[in-house]
N, C-alpha and C positions, 0 to 999 in steps of 0.2 A: 553602499551606491548612493550616489546623489541624485540621482532620479532613477522613478521605475517605467520604465518602457512596456508598453501593449502596442499588440498588432490593432489593426482597423477594428475587425471582428470579437475584438475581446473586449470593446471598450461598452460599460456601466451594464454588465455580465456577473454574476457572482465568479467571485473568485475563490477557485478550490484551496482548500483551507489547506492540504499538501501542497499547494505548487510552490516554489523557492519564494517565489514574492511576497506572497504571502506571510511564509515562516518569517521572512526580514523584516515583515511590520510590526507582525506582533511579539516574535521572540528577540530582535535586534533591537528596533523601535520603539518598542514598548509601546506598539500605538493601540487607543480606545475607540469605541465607537464615539464620532465627534468629531474624530480630529483629524486634518488635512496633512499632505503631502504632494511634494512634487510629481509630476507625470508627463508623458509624453507620448505621441504618437510614431513610430516605427518610420524613420524620414518624415514626419510632421512635424505640428507646431507642438510645444510646452504647452502646459496648464497646471491645474489643484485638481486632488481626487480629496473627496470625503469620503469616510469610512461611517453610515448609513448605520451597520446594522452586523453582527460578525455572529455567528449560531455555530454550529457542530462541524458543518459542513463545506461554509463560503462565508468569505469573507461578502460583502454586498455594497459598492462602491457605485459614486455620482463624479462624475470628470467634466471638465470645463475646460475647452483648449483653445487657446488665443494669442498666443504667442510664437512666434513663424521664426525660427530657426535657420541661422545662412548656412549657406554650403558647405559641404566639405574641401579643406584643401588642394588644390592641382596639383596631386602628388601622387601617381605609384608607386613600389617597393615590388621587386620583384627580389625572392628570398630563396635561395637553395635549402632545400626543405632539412631542416634539421630535427635532432633527437624528437621523441614526443613531447615532452617535459620542457627543453626550450619555444615548442612550438607554440605550444599555451601559454607561457609569459608574453610573447613576442605580438601572440592575435591580442590581448587584452593591452600588455601597455601600448602597442605600434596603432588599437583603433583609441584610445585616451588620448593618446598624440593630434591627434587627426589625420587620415590618408583616404586619394578616395578607392582605390585598388589595393590588393594586396596578392600577389602572384607566387604561389611556394612551386618551386619546380625539383625533380628528379634530379641531381647533377651528376656528371661522373664521377667523384671520388665520394658523393653523400652514398645513401644504402633507400636502394626503391622498398624493401620491405618495411619501412617508417611508414610506408602508404595502408600497413592492413591493421595500424593504430585504431581503434575507439574512434581515436579524436577526429580522423578522415570516415573511416568504413559508418559509424555512428551519427556522423552531423553531431558530435559535440562542438567544432568549432563555432558554430553560430549562436550556441549559449557562453560562449567564451569573448564572441564581439560584442553582445550584446551587453556581456559584462563592462567591456572596456568603452563603451558606448554610455552606461549608466554609471562610472565612475568618473567622467567627462560631464556630466551635467548638459549629454548632447544627446539628440533622437539618430543624429543619421549615424548609418554605419557603412566601412568599407566592402564593395562586393569582395568575395575571396576565389579564387580559384586554382584549382591545382592542374599542375602538368604531369608529361610523364618526359620531358626534355625539356633544354635549353632553347631551340628549334622553335618547340612548338608553341613556347610563350609566346616570343622575339616576333615571330610573325603575326601575333596579336595584338601586339600594342598602339599607344597612339604615336600618330608618326609623328606629327608637330608637337613636337616635348625636346628637352634637353634630355640627352641620355649618359649617365653617369654610372661607373659601376668602382666600385672598392674591392682594390688590389693593392699590398703591401711590395707586390713586386713589380709592375710594370707601371703604378704612377707617375703620371707628368704631371700634378697638381696636388695640393691640398686643397681636400674639400674646404679648405676656409677661404681659399682663394675660389671657388666656384663664385660668379655670376653668372643669375637667369640669363637668358637671352629670350627663354621662350616663357610663356604665363604656365608653363606646363614641364611637371621634372618627371622624371625617372629616374630611382635610385636603384640598384643593385648591389646585391650583398649577396657573398657565398656562405657559402655551410662551414663547417667548423673544417675541414678539410681545404678547403679552398676551389678557385677555378682552375680545371686543366688548360693544356695549352690549346687544346681542340675550342674548349669555350671561350676560350682568350680570341679567337680568330674568330669565335663566332660574334662576338662585342665588337668588334672592331670594324668586321662587315655590316654590323647593322648599326655603326657609326657613333658608339659610346665610345664618352672620355675615362679613361683611368684615374682613380682619385686615394686618397689616402689619407689616415685621419693620424699621421703618425708613424713611427718604427715599431712598435707593440703589437701584438698580434689579439687581437678579441674573441671574445665567445660571439659566436651569431646574437646570441640577443642584445647583446651590448653594445656590438657595433650597428645592428637595426635603429635600435634609441638613441642613438649620439649621430648617426648621420641622418638619422632625420630629422631633428633636432636645429642641426645645422641649413639643414637643406628649408625646413619652413620657417627659420627666424633671415636667409634669404627672400623667400618669396614675405614676408610680411615687409623687410625695409625696401623692396621694390615696390608695393603697393604704396607705403608712404610715398615714395620718390613721386609716384604718380599722382 
């Protein structure tokens, strides 16, 4: 991790020695009393923390926050609920890339039983999102939502946005040809078995444009990373022109 994040109620309180952040400081970074490192408040500023004292139970820190962090890119991702190992990689990597919202959706061709994973039932996903932000040296984290159907998700999305759905079968353009019309973009990526005919109809009814990234069929996590990278670059180019 390139920055260590704290919630506001944790600031300048002793960090338990068994906390994963303490373990990282002592075992990975080999920190000692008097050393300093980069810290951030979740969804707030960055700063520096100094190790005041290390004892058997905790680490005493002194934190100073001063650097404001830019807002996240105006991009939402809608993702067909994948297998838990894939979802874990997506949560970390997509958070590192930068996105405002992540919506995971149980799809017609997917497995609803994936929702029973401890990833979702035990809120493990929150730790993975934090790790993704820490990797990116960023304090801001996307909101994560789970939906039991595509329709329930579509009704909650930002209205004033470009809407794109990746689909190898009915794409009308290459994602590389996409030119943003709105300042906000929604990108939908299917689970491993893709979208059903009913789901494609729903996307059309909700004004999504079908796009692809070539003829090859990619894993969900690969498509998420590659698709988001293209969309983010389009947004950067747009902001430069403006």
